[in-house]
C-alpha positions as a Python dict, from the first residue, in 0.01 Angstrom:
ca = {
    (1, 'M'): (0, 0, 0),
    (2, 'N'): (124, 350, -84),
    (3, 'S'): (147, 509, 259),
    (4, 'E'): (213, 858, 123),
    (5, 'N'): (-55, 1104, 236),
    (6, 'K'): (-196, 836, 466),
    (7, 'K'): (-206, 882, 841),
    (8, 'R'): (-16, 624, 1044),
    (9, 'I'): (-267, 491, 1297),
    (10, 'I'): (-57, 218, 1456),
    (11, 'Q'): (315, 208, 1522),
    (12, 'T'): (470, -69, 1731),
    (13, 'S'): (844, -52, 1800),
    (14, 'D'): (1020, -365, 1928),
    (15, 'I'): (724, -466, 2144),
    (16, 'A'): (767, -783, 2345),
    (17, 'K'): (535, -968, 2579),
    (18, 'T'): (653, -1212, 2843),
    (19, 'Y'): (431, -1422, 3067),
    (20, 'H'): (545, -1596, 3386),
    (21, 'M'): (367, -1927, 3439),
    (22, 'G'): (506, -2065, 3762),
    (23, 'S'): (878, -2108, 3708),
    (24, 'E'): (835, -2104, 3328),
    (25, 'V'): (889, -1787, 3125),
    (26, 'V'): (687, -1768, 2802),
    (27, 'K'): (795, -1511, 2544),
    (28, 'A'): (470, -1468, 2350),
    (29, 'L'): (612, -1176, 2151),
    (30, 'K'): (987, -1121, 2111),
    (31, 'S'): (1023, -807, 1900),
    (32, 'I'): (742, -677, 1680),
    (33, 'S'): (771, -355, 1479),
    (34, 'I'): (471, -283, 1256),
    (35, 'D'): (321, 32, 1102),
    (36, 'I'): (-43, 32, 993),
    (37, 'Y'): (-193, 325, 803),
    (38, 'Q'): (-543, 463, 780),
    (39, 'G'): (-759, 267, 538),
    (40, 'E'): (-549, -49, 539),
    (41, 'Y'): (-702, -398, 555),
    (42, 'V'): (-454, -625, 733),
    (43, 'A'): (-471, -993, 829),
    (44, 'F'): (-255, -1142, 1105),
    (45, 'M'): (-184, -1510, 1050),
    (46, 'G'): (27, -1775, 1217),
    (47, 'P'): (16, -2115, 1383),
    (48, 'S'): (-99, -2167, 1740),
    (49, 'G'): (156, -2006, 1972),
    (50, 'S'): (286, -1767, 1706),
    (51, 'G'): (181, -1459, 1904),
    (52, 'K'): (-97, -1335, 1676),
    (53, 'S'): (-361, -1325, 1951),
    (54, 'T'): (-119, -1156, 2194),
    (55, 'L'): (-40, -895, 1930),
    (56, 'M'): (-411, -840, 1866),
    (57, 'N'): (-473, -794, 2239),
    (58, 'I'): (-198, -532, 2263),
    (59, 'I'): (-314, -346, 1952),
    (60, 'G'): (-669, -361, 2091),
    (61, 'C'): (-554, -212, 2424),
    (62, 'L'): (-669, -524, 2607),
    (63, 'D'): (-310, -576, 2725),
    (64, 'T'): (16, -382, 2741),
    (65, 'P'): (362, -487, 2616),
    (66, 'T'): (634, -594, 2859),
    (67, 'S'): (878, -376, 2665),
    (68, 'G'): (880, -160, 2354),
    (69, 'T'): (639, 115, 2256),
    (70, 'Y'): (294, 122, 2098),
    (71, 'I'): (170, 448, 1946),
    (72, 'L'): (-202, 458, 1860),
    (73, 'N'): (-322, 769, 1680),
    (74, 'D'): (-19, 967, 1804),
    (75, 'N'): (-77, 857, 2166),
    (76, 'D'): (171, 634, 2350),
    (77, 'V'): (-49, 362, 2500),
    (78, 'S'): (235, 128, 2600),
    (79, 'D'): (204, 180, 2974),
    (80, 'L'): (-147, 303, 3055),
    (81, 'T'): (-362, 204, 3352),
    (82, 'E'): (-661, -27, 3310),
    (83, 'N'): (-902, 268, 3323),
    (84, 'E'): (-701, 463, 3066),
    (85, 'L'): (-689, 160, 2836),
    (86, 'A'): (-1066, 115, 2869),
    (87, 'E'): (-1122, 476, 2767),
    (88, 'I'): (-897, 439, 2462),
    (89, 'R'): (-1067, 112, 2364),
    (90, 'N'): (-1415, 262, 2374),
    (91, 'K'): (-1311, 565, 2171),
    (92, 'E'): (-1069, 422, 1916),
    (93, 'I'): (-1144, 53, 1860),
    (94, 'G'): (-1441, -152, 1744),
    (95, 'F'): (-1420, -523, 1827),
    (96, 'V'): (-1571, -816, 1637),
    (97, 'F'): (-1529, -1154, 1810),
    (98, 'Q'): (-1565, -1514, 1694),
    (99, 'T'): (-1833, -1576, 1960),
    (100, 'F'): (-2024, -1252, 1883),
    (101, 'N'): (-2030, -1153, 2257),
    (102, 'L'): (-2389, -1029, 2244),
    (103, 'L'): (-2610, -993, 2553),
    (104, 'P'): (-2879, -1261, 2510),
    (105, 'R'): (-3163, -1074, 2680),
    (106, 'N'): (-3108, -752, 2489),
    (107, 'T'): (-3241, -662, 2146),
    (108, 'A'): (-3012, -602, 1851),
    (109, 'L'): (-3061, -227, 1899),
    (110, 'E'): (-2969, -244, 2268),
    (111, 'N'): (-2661, -456, 2196),
    (112, 'V'): (-2536, -214, 1932),
    (113, 'A'): (-2604, 90, 2152),
    (114, 'L'): (-2406, -47, 2446),
    (115, 'P'): (-2071, 127, 2366),
    (116, 'L'): (-2256, 459, 2340),
    (117, 'I'): (-2369, 433, 2703),
    (118, 'Y'): (-2005, 434, 2813),
    (119, 'A'): (-1938, 721, 2572),
    (120, 'G'): (-2206, 933, 2743),
    (121, 'Y'): (-2468, 960, 2467),
    (122, 'N'): (-2830, 1023, 2567),
    (123, 'K'): (-3094, 757, 2494),
    (124, 'Y'): (-3234, 923, 2182),
    (125, 'D'): (-2892, 968, 2021),
    (126, 'R'): (-2788, 614, 2120),
    (127, 'E'): (-3090, 460, 1951),
    (128, 'E'): (-3054, 678, 1641),
    (129, 'K'): (-2686, 588, 1595),
    (130, 'A'): (-2747, 220, 1672),
    (131, 'L'): (-3029, 197, 1418),
    (132, 'S'): (-2809, 366, 1158),
    (133, 'A'): (-2530, 113, 1225),
    (134, 'L'): (-2773, -180, 1200),
    (135, 'T'): (-2909, -42, 872),
    (136, 'S'): (-2554, -17, 736),
    (137, 'V'): (-2509, -394, 783),
    (138, 'G'): (-2849, -481, 637),
    (139, 'L'): (-3038, -538, 963),
    (140, 'G'): (-3238, -219, 1003),
    (141, 'D'): (-3561, -419, 1005),
    (142, 'R'): (-3441, -663, 1275),
    (143, 'Y'): (-3356, -413, 1546),
    (144, 'R'): (-3616, -549, 1790),
    (145, 'H'): (-3495, -910, 1762),
    (146, 'K'): (-3286, -1077, 2030),
    (147, 'P'): (-2978, -1289, 1949),
    (148, 'N'): (-3163, -1622, 1989),
    (149, 'E'): (-3410, -1506, 1723),
    (150, 'M'): (-3132, -1461, 1468),
    (151, 'S'): (-2904, -1680, 1258),
    (152, 'G'): (-2529, -1691, 1320),
    (153, 'G'): (-2467, -1459, 1028),
    (154, 'Q'): (-2719, -1207, 1156),
    (155, 'R'): (-2565, -1217, 1504),
    (156, 'Q'): (-2223, -1143, 1357),
    (157, 'R'): (-2374, -852, 1162),
    (158, 'V'): (-2510, -716, 1490),
    (159, 'A'): (-2160, -750, 1637),
    (160, 'I'): (-2014, -564, 1338),
    (161, 'A'): (-2275, -287, 1377),
    (162, 'R'): (-2176, -258, 1745),
    (163, 'A'): (-1810, -228, 1639),
    (164, 'L'): (-1900, 51, 1396),
    (165, 'V'): (-2134, 253, 1616),
    (166, 'N'): (-1868, 469, 1783),
    (167, 'D'): (-1697, 555, 1451),
    (168, 'P'): (-1371, 393, 1569),
    (169, 'S'): (-1026, 444, 1418),
    (170, 'I'): (-983, 68, 1379),
    (171, 'I'): (-1206, -238, 1349),
    (172, 'L'): (-1038, -542, 1510),
    (173, 'A'): (-1185, -875, 1405),
    (174, 'D'): (-1068, -1186, 1593),
    (175, 'E'): (-1152, -1500, 1389),
    (176, 'P'): (-1477, -1330, 1274),
    (177, 'T'): (-1593, -1631, 1072),
    (178, 'G'): (-1482, -1901, 1318),
    (179, 'N'): (-1837, -1999, 1421),
    (180, 'L'): (-1999, -1965, 1079),
    (181, 'D'): (-2054, -2203, 789),
    (182, 'S'): (-1873, -2140, 459),
    (183, 'K'): (-2156, -1958, 282),
    (184, 'T'): (-2221, -1726, 576),
    (185, 'S'): (-1846, -1671, 623),
    (186, 'Y'): (-1813, -1540, 269),
    (187, 'E'): (-2115, -1312, 317),
    (188, 'I'): (-1959, -1166, 633),
    (189, 'M'): (-1626, -1118, 453),
    (190, 'D'): (-1812, -947, 171),
    (191, 'L'): (-1948, -705, 432),
    (192, 'F'): (-1596, -638, 564),
    (193, 'D'): (-1490, -568, 206),
    (194, 'E'): (-1768, -310, 175),
    (195, 'L'): (-1665, -149, 504),
    (196, 'H'): (-1304, -129, 385),
    (197, 'Q'): (-1411, 33, 59),
    (198, 'K'): (-1592, 298, 265),
    (199, 'G'): (-1257, 387, 426),
    (200, 'N'): (-1256, 180, 745),
    (201, 'T'): (-925, 46, 876),
    (202, 'I'): (-961, -328, 943),
    (203, 'I'): (-724, -564, 1125),
    (204, 'M'): (-822, -929, 1133),
    (205, 'V'): (-679, -1237, 1303),
    (206, 'T'): (-748, -1561, 1120),
    (207, 'H'): (-589, -1903, 1073),
    (208, 'E'): (-776, -1963, 746),
    (209, 'D'): (-591, -1883, 422),
    (210, 'D'): (-905, -1823, 219),
    (211, 'I'): (-1032, -1571, 475),
    (212, 'A'): (-691, -1399, 503),
    (213, 'H'): (-687, -1341, 127),
    (214, 'Y'): (-974, -1096, 157),
    (215, 'A'): (-721, -861, 322),
    (216, 'H'): (-488, -636, 122),
    (217, 'R'): (-188, -708, 345),
    (218, 'I'): (-98, -1031, 523),
    (219, 'V'): (137, -1039, 822),
    (220, 'R'): (249, -1387, 923),
    (221, 'L'): (389, -1443, 1269),
    (222, 'R'): (596, -1733, 1398),
    (223, 'D'): (754, -1779, 1743),
    (224, 'G'): (673, -1423, 1850),
    (225, 'L'): (833, -1259, 1546),
    (226, 'V'): (711, -1129, 1209),
    (227, 'E'): (795, -1399, 956),
    (228, 'T'): (659, -1219, 649),
    (229, 'D'): (472, -893, 583),
    (230, 'I'): (345, -878, 228),
    (231, 'I'): (99, -686, 14),
    (232, 'N'): (-167, -929, -109),
    (233, 'T'): (-179, -906, -487),
    (234, 'N'): (-450, -1172, -509),
    (235, 'V'): (-731, -1016, -307),
    (236, 'T'): (-1041, -1236, -300),
    (237, 'R'): (-1353, -1042, -394),
    (238, 'P'): (-1664, -1258, -364),
    (239, 'E'): (-1969, -1208, -580),
    (240, 'K'): (-2229, -1014, -389),
    (241, 'P'): (-2527, -1228, -285),
    (242, 'T'): (-2835, -1171, -498),
    (243, 'S'): (-3056, -1149, -188),
    (244, 'M'): (-2999, -1035, 168),
    (245, 'P'): (-2833, -1321, 359),
    (246, 'E'): (-3000, -1472, 657),
}
């Protein structure tokens, strides 16, 4: 990707993460230096134990590095308190998880509006923004439905709407198709493609090659280090479904 005239959103410099498990020392990340620019669509790949989930957690401000620096939108977030990290997360990052992480007793609208409560929006503005986000993922007519009244694909669309509702700098997707069948997976990836074309910055963790090839840049990790970091010249662009998916 030509990074000229693009804002650098993420800069990690020699970040490492070490865990102490009893007498054993586990070096989950050894030295990771990555720049990610506004509007990029990046996939992190790697075998189990490669460090991709640890890196995602640090980029998502769910954890802090043991050493090194992490600059997010010109702010050094390497050594913030839990409360400071939570504030950054709510403002800057939209999360999409493999297990959807929806509240079962709440409607789609209420689930999507949840981040706006923490951001201090009033009820009217929360509902208006949440409905707009649901409409953007094709679920504007399902806003009263609860998760158990929806298919897996619809639940993941609700989760994506929730990730979008705060207009975050980055969308972080952790194995977003892990609990979906192949057809629904491709429909969800088609939606991510649309979001990227609208200018959203997307970072995805996946262990599936076919899913990773939707991204425009693929970073492969191994043993806590970057093994390869390449521009994907063979981006998969699925045919758009002829009808709204379930």
